[in-house]
C-alpha positions as CSV (number, residue, x, y, z in Angstrom):
1,Q,40.0,146.8,154.3
2,M,42.1,149.1,151.9
3,T,44.0,152.0,153.6
4,A,45.8,154.8,151.8
5,F,49.7,154.3,151.0
6,G,51.4,156.7,148.8
7,V,55.1,156.7,147.5
8,L,54.9,158.0,144.0
9,A,54.4,161.6,143.3
10,A,50.7,162.1,144.2
11,V,48.8,164.9,142.8
12,L,45.8,166.0,145.0
13,T,42.9,167.0,142.9
14,A,40.3,167.3,145.7
15,K,40.3,168.3,149.3
16,S,39.1,165.9,152.0
17,A,36.1,166.4,153.9
18,L,38.0,167.4,157.0
19,A,40.4,170.4,157.1
20,A,44.0,169.9,156.8
21,V,46.3,170.8,159.6
22,P,48.8,173.3,158.5
23,I,52.5,172.3,159.5
24,A,54.8,174.5,157.6
25,T,54.5,177.6,155.2
26,F,56.9,180.3,153.9
27,D,54.5,183.2,154.0
28,G,55.3,184.5,157.5
29,A,52.1,183.1,158.9
30,Q,52.2,182.6,162.8
31,G,52.4,179.0,163.9
32,T,53.7,177.6,160.5
33,T,56.8,179.6,160.0
34,W,59.8,177.8,161.1
35,P,63.7,178.1,160.9
36,W,64.9,175.8,158.3
37,E,68.5,174.6,157.9
38,P,70.4,172.3,155.4
39,V,72.1,169.3,157.1
40,N,74.7,167.7,154.8
41,D,76.7,164.4,155.0
42,P,79.3,164.8,157.8
43,V,80.5,161.3,158.0
44,M,83.2,159.4,156.2
45,G,84.6,162.7,154.4
46,G,81.1,163.5,152.9
47,Q,81.4,166.4,150.5
48,S,77.7,167.0,149.6
49,K,76.5,170.5,150.1
50,S,73.1,172.5,150.0
51,T,71.8,175.9,150.8
52,F,68.4,177.2,151.8
53,Q,66.5,180.6,151.4
54,V,63.1,181.8,151.4
55,D,61.6,183.5,148.3
56,S,59.4,186.0,150.0
57,A,57.9,187.3,146.8
58,N,56.5,183.8,146.0
59,N,56.1,182.4,149.6
60,L,58.5,179.5,148.7
61,G,61.4,177.7,150.5
62,V,64.1,177.2,148.0
63,W,66.5,174.5,148.5
64,D,69.5,174.1,146.2
65,G,72.4,171.6,146.5
66,E,74.5,168.8,145.0
67,V,74.9,165.1,146.3
68,K,78.5,164.0,145.8
69,I,80.3,160.7,145.9
70,V,81.8,160.0,149.6
71,P,85.3,159.2,148.5
72,F,85.8,156.6,151.4
73,L,82.4,154.8,150.7
74,H,82.6,155.2,146.8
75,A,78.9,155.9,147.1
76,P,76.7,159.0,147.0
77,G,76.1,160.9,150.2
78,F,73.1,163.0,151.1
79,C,71.5,166.3,151.8
80,N,68.8,167.0,154.3
81,L,66.6,170.2,154.9
82,Q,65.4,170.3,158.5
83,A,63.1,172.4,160.6
84,P,64.1,173.8,163.0
85,G,67.7,172.3,162.3
86,L,70.1,169.5,163.5
87,G,69.8,168.9,167.2
88,K,67.1,171.5,167.7
89,K,63.4,170.9,168.5
90,E,60.2,172.6,168.2
91,Q,56.6,171.8,169.1
92,F,54.7,171.1,165.9
93,P,50.9,170.9,165.8
94,D,49.2,167.8,167.0
95,V,48.0,165.8,163.8
96,T,46.4,163.0,165.6
97,G,43.3,161.9,163.5
98,T,45.0,162.6,160.1
99,D,46.0,160.0,157.8
100,G,49.4,161.4,156.4
101,F,51.4,164.3,155.2
102,V,50.6,166.5,152.3
103,A,53.8,168.1,150.9
104,R,53.5,170.7,148.3
105,L,56.7,171.1,146.4
106,K,58.5,170.5,142.9
107,A,62.0,169.8,141.6
108,E,63.8,170.8,138.5
109,H,63.7,167.9,136.0
110,S,67.2,168.3,135.0
111,G,68.4,167.4,138.6
112,L,67.7,164.7,141.2
113,T,64.0,163.8,141.6
114,H,64.0,161.3,144.2
115,F,63.6,162.6,147.8
116,N,62.1,161.7,151.1
117,V,59.8,163.2,153.9
118,M,61.3,163.1,157.4
119,I,59.7,163.2,160.8
120,M,61.3,163.2,164.2
121,T,59.3,162.7,167.4
122,K,60.0,162.9,171.2
123,G,59.3,159.1,171.6
124,A,61.5,157.9,169.0
125,R,64.6,157.6,171.1
126,H,66.6,154.7,172.3
127,L,69.4,155.4,174.9
128,S,71.4,158.2,173.0
129,K,70.1,157.4,169.6
130,E,67.3,159.4,168.0
131,G,65.3,157.7,165.1
132,V,63.9,159.4,161.9
133,Y,60.7,158.3,160.3
134,N,61.3,158.5,156.5
135,A,59.1,158.0,153.4
136,N,60.0,158.3,149.7
137,I,58.5,160.7,147.2
138,N,59.3,161.3,143.5
139,L,59.0,164.9,142.5
140,T,58.3,166.4,139.1
141,S,59.0,169.9,137.6
142,K,55.2,170.9,138.3
143,M,54.3,172.2,141.6
144,K,52.1,169.5,143.0
145,D,50.6,168.1,146.3
146,H,52.2,164.9,147.4
147,F,50.3,162.7,149.8
148,V,52.4,160.4,152.2
149,P,50.4,158.3,154.6
150,W,51.8,157.5,157.8
151,S,52.0,153.9,156.8
152,A,54.7,154.7,154.1
153,F,57.1,155.8,156.8
154,S,59.8,153.5,158.3
155,C,62.1,154.4,161.1
156,S,66.1,154.5,160.7
157,W,69.1,155.7,162.7
158,R,71.9,157.1,160.6
159,G,70.5,155.5,157.4
160,Q,70.0,152.0,159.0
161,P,66.6,150.5,159.7
162,V,65.8,150.2,163.4
163,T,62.9,148.4,165.3
164,W,62.9,150.3,168.5
165,C,60.9,153.3,167.2
166,P,57.2,153.3,168.3
167,E,54.6,153.2,165.5
168,L,54.4,156.7,164.0
169,T,50.6,156.7,164.5
170,T,51.3,156.8,168.3
171,Q,53.7,159.8,167.9
172,L,51.4,162.3,166.1
173,A,51.2,164.6,169.1
174,Q,54.8,164.6,169.7
175,V,56.3,165.7,166.4
176,D,59.3,168.0,167.1
177,S,61.3,168.2,163.8
178,V,60.2,167.7,160.2
179,G,62.2,167.9,157.0
180,F,63.1,166.7,153.5
181,G,66.2,164.7,152.2
182,T,67.6,163.3,149.1
183,A,66.9,159.7,148.6
184,F,69.2,157.4,150.6
185,P,70.8,155.2,149.0
186,G,70.2,157.4,146.0
187,S,72.2,159.0,143.2
188,A,75.0,161.8,142.9
189,G,73.8,165.1,141.3
190,K,72.6,168.5,141.6
191,F,69.2,169.3,142.6
192,H,66.8,172.4,143.0
193,V,63.7,172.1,145.1
194,E,60.9,174.5,145.9
195,V,58.7,174.0,148.8
196,E,55.3,175.7,149.1
197,S,53.7,174.1,152.1
198,L,53.6,171.1,154.4
199,S,50.2,169.9,156.0
200,A,48.5,166.8,157.4
201,D,45.3,165.7,156.2
202,K,42.9,162.7,155.8
203,A,43.6,160.4,152.8
204,P,41.8,161.3,149.6
205,R,39.4,159.0,148.0
206,R,40.8,155.9,146.3
207,M,39.8,154.3,143.1
208,T,36.6,152.3,142.6
209,A,36.4,149.0,140.6
210,G,34.6,150.8,137.7
211,D,37.5,153.1,137.2
212,S,40.0,150.6,135.8
213,I,40.7,148.0,133.1
214,D,42.7,144.8,133.9
215,L,45.8,144.6,131.6
216,A,47.8,141.8,133.4
217,T,46.8,139.8,136.4
218,F,47.6,136.4,138.0
219,D,44.1,135.4,139.0
220,G,43.0,134.2,135.6
221,K,41.2,137.4,134.6
222,A,44.0,138.8,132.3
223,P,46.6,136.1,132.1
224,H,49.9,136.8,130.4
225,T,53.3,135.0,130.2
226,W,56.0,136.9,132.2
227,H,59.7,136.4,132.2
228,S,63.0,138.4,133.1
229,E,65.9,139.4,131.1
230,N,69.1,140.9,132.2
231,D,71.9,143.3,130.9
232,P,73.5,141.6,128.0
233,V,76.0,144.5,127.0
234,M,79.4,145.4,128.1
235,G,79.7,142.2,130.1
236,G,76.6,143.0,132.3
237,Q,76.4,140.8,135.3
238,S,73.0,141.5,136.7
239,S,70.6,138.5,137.3
240,S,66.9,138.1,137.9
241,T,64.1,135.6,137.9
242,F,60.2,135.8,137.4
243,T,58.1,133.2,138.9
244,V,54.3,132.8,139.6
245,A,52.9,131.6,142.8
246,D,50.0,132.0,145.2
247,G,48.2,134.4,142.8
248,Y,51.0,136.9,142.1
249,G,54.3,137.1,140.1
250,V,57.7,137.3,141.9
251,Y,60.4,139.5,140.3
252,S,63.6,139.1,142.2
253,G,67.4,139.4,141.6
254,T,70.5,141.5,141.9
255,C,71.5,144.6,139.9
256,R,75.3,144.7,139.7
257,I,77.9,146.9,138.3
258,V,78.8,146.5,134.5
259,P,82.7,146.4,134.7
260,A,83.2,148.2,131.4
261,L,80.8,151.1,132.3
262,A,81.6,151.3,136.0
263,A,77.9,151.7,136.6
264,P,75.0,149.6,137.6
265,G,73.4,147.6,134.9
266,F,69.7,146.6,134.7
267,T,67.0,143.8,134.7
268,I,63.6,143.7,133.1
269,A,60.4,141.7,134.0
270,M,58.2,141.7,131.0
271,T,55.2,140.0,129.4
272,E,55.4,137.8,126.3
273,S,56.8,139.1,123.1
274,S,55.4,142.2,121.7
275,I,54.6,140.1,118.5
276,L,52.3,138.0,120.5
277,G,51.2,140.4,123.2
278,H,47.7,142.1,123.0
279,F,46.0,144.4,125.6
280,P,42.8,146.1,125.9
281,D,42.5,149.7,124.8
282,A,43.7,152.0,127.5
283,S,43.0,155.3,125.8
284,S,40.1,156.1,128.0
285,M,42.1,155.9,131.2
286,D,44.5,158.3,133.0
287,G,47.4,156.1,133.7
288,L,48.6,152.6,134.9
289,V,48.0,151.1,138.4
290,L,50.3,148.5,139.9
291,G,49.3,146.3,142.7
292,L,52.5,145.0,144.3
293,R,54.7,144.7,147.4
294,N,58.3,145.2,148.0
295,T,59.4,142.3,150.2
296,G,63.3,142.3,150.2
297,G,66.5,143.9,149.3
298,N,67.5,147.6,149.3
299,I,66.1,148.7,146.0
300,S,62.8,150.7,146.2
301,S,63.0,152.8,142.8
302,Y,61.8,151.1,139.7
303,K,60.6,152.0,136.2
304,L,57.4,151.0,134.6
305,A,57.3,150.6,130.8
306,F,55.1,149.4,127.8
307,C,55.6,148.9,124.1
308,D,53.0,149.7,121.6
309,S,52.2,148.5,118.0
310,R,54.5,151.1,116.3
311,L,57.5,149.5,117.8
312,N,59.1,146.2,116.3
313,L,60.5,143.4,118.3
314,Y,63.9,144.7,118.4
315,R,63.0,148.3,119.2
316,C,60.5,147.3,122.0
317,Q,63.2,147.1,124.8
318,F,64.7,150.6,124.0
319,G,61.8,152.6,122.5
320,T,59.3,152.1,125.2
321,F,57.3,154.6,127.1
322,K,58.9,154.6,130.5
323,A,58.2,156.2,134.0
324,D,59.6,156.1,137.3
325,F,57.8,154.8,140.5
326,E,58.8,154.1,144.1
327,I,57.7,151.0,146.2
328,P,59.3,151.0,149.8
329,P,59.4,147.7,151.7
330,S,56.1,146.8,153.3
331,R,54.2,143.9,154.8
332,D,51.2,144.7,152.7
333,F,50.5,144.9,148.8
334,Q,50.4,148.5,147.8
335,E,48.7,150.2,144.8
336,V,50.8,152.7,142.8
337,F,49.1,155.0,140.2
338,V,51.4,156.3,137.4
339,P,49.7,158.9,135.2
340,W,50.4,159.0,131.4
341,A,52.0,162.3,131.8
342,M,54.9,160.7,133.7
343,F,55.8,158.4,130.7
344,S,58.1,159.3,127.8
345,D,59.7,157.4,125.1
346,K,62.7,159.7,125.1
347,W,65.2,158.4,127.5
348,S,68.8,157.5,128.1
349,A,69.8,154.0,127.1
350,T,72.5,154.4,129.9
351,T,70.6,155.4,132.9
352,G,66.9,155.2,131.8
353,E,66.3,158.7,132.9
354,H,64.1,161.0,130.5
355,T,66.0,163.1,128.1
356,A,62.8,164.9,126.9
357,E,59.2,164.7,127.9
358,N,56.9,162.9,125.3
359,P,53.9,161.2,126.9
360,P,52.0,158.7,124.9
361,K,49.2,159.6,122.6
362,A,45.8,157.9,122.2
363,S,47.1,155.7,119.2
364,S,49.8,154.2,121.6
365,L,47.4,153.6,124.4
366,K,45.1,151.8,122.0
367,S,47.8,149.2,120.9
368,I,49.9,148.2,124.0
369,T,51.7,145.0,123.1
370,Q,54.1,144.6,126.1
371,L,54.4,145.5,129.9
372,Q,57.7,145.9,131.5
373,I,59.1,146.6,134.9
374,W,62.7,147.6,135.0
375,T,65.4,147.7,137.8
376,E,67.8,150.2,136.4
377,G,70.5,152.6,137.6
378,M,70.4,151.0,141.1
379,L,72.8,148.7,142.8
380,G,71.7,146.0,145.1
381,D,69.1,143.3,145.5
382,F,65.4,143.3,145.0
383,K,62.2,141.4,145.4
384,L,58.8,142.5,144.1
385,Q,55.6,140.6,144.3
386,L,53.1,141.8,141.6
387,K,49.4,141.2,141.7
388,Y,48.2,143.1,138.6
389,V,48.8,145.9,136.2
390,R,45.6,147.9,135.3
391,A,44.8,150.8,133.2
392,A,42.8,153.3,135.4
393,K,41.1,156.7,135.9
394,A,43.0,159.0,138.1
395,P,41.6,158.8,141.8
396,S,40.6,161.9,143.5
397,A,44.4,162.0,144.4
398,D,47.1,160.3,142.2
399,I,48.3,158.1,145.3
400,S,49.0,154.7,146.1
401,F,46.8,152.3,148.2
402,V,47.3,149.3,150.4
403,V,45.5,146.3,148.5
């Protein structure tokens, strides 16, 4: 049975049949107005900073800051925003019977966009240690609802995964702290986040079979020949492979520093040459859906891309329409929906980040010639298992599902 799972920015377009449970607002309402405090990296000489204030005129929480490199670690630190604050506890509403958090917020596109939602509970303690349940979200510059199911959360202590936390679904009546954080491990940079509300709710309706078109599968319905390529420039040392077994493709490898650039390189999994590739018309759909599972390594942020017939063989790699998606480690296969509006063919060849927004038009969606999954701008190991790529109608919410 399929249950909801969401990590990519998920825009709710329909309310669930049951009323949501309000958790936090910034309108002064009793029962949902909490003290919020920024908590920045205190360890190893961390230098990241953030501030928080309430915009009373617009009923928003405004969180500004900058994640900086920790000198001793030579890696980005972190910034968190917590209610009621570090070492402080409150009794939040009982959200038993709901399926996940709904966070309504946005981030400036020019800054960091990868964040996480945090929950702390009375039962997630081991001796003197206190665990934190985290789940990744990818924000856009538009105020949106992001549905994050309980199954998306994993427990950690000081950034390291732990196994002694109870299942989060057993802790929903014991929530004593909530918050948001910059992605860890993540990137250095400035950010500006505006938060409107946080609530708990039932999962929105998922897609049905008639709402999608198979583009690439490993069950014989839409076969394609996949392979991987690695960073060839400036002495790139990243490595990857793509193999097929047991009804899915396995994309795995290591993204390493390019010595001449002193920055992470990239690897790509892709279908056959764009000269040979042919895919169904996707212009009647609202985006792409990936059915996949993250089974290893430390990387959970990837990029999905596609070429169309306007691009020749040599431009296909660096002129694609590209969009970010998140897929945290999980025992189950997940379904991630990426709307066309998140794709752009204007992006930096160095980082892969968008330099301007230019979503695909119908002419491009009618002539897709290659599909790609990028590991880019991230340092470390990865292993994805891919079941399919589909063009699909947007579900009642643009969320991810366990498949």
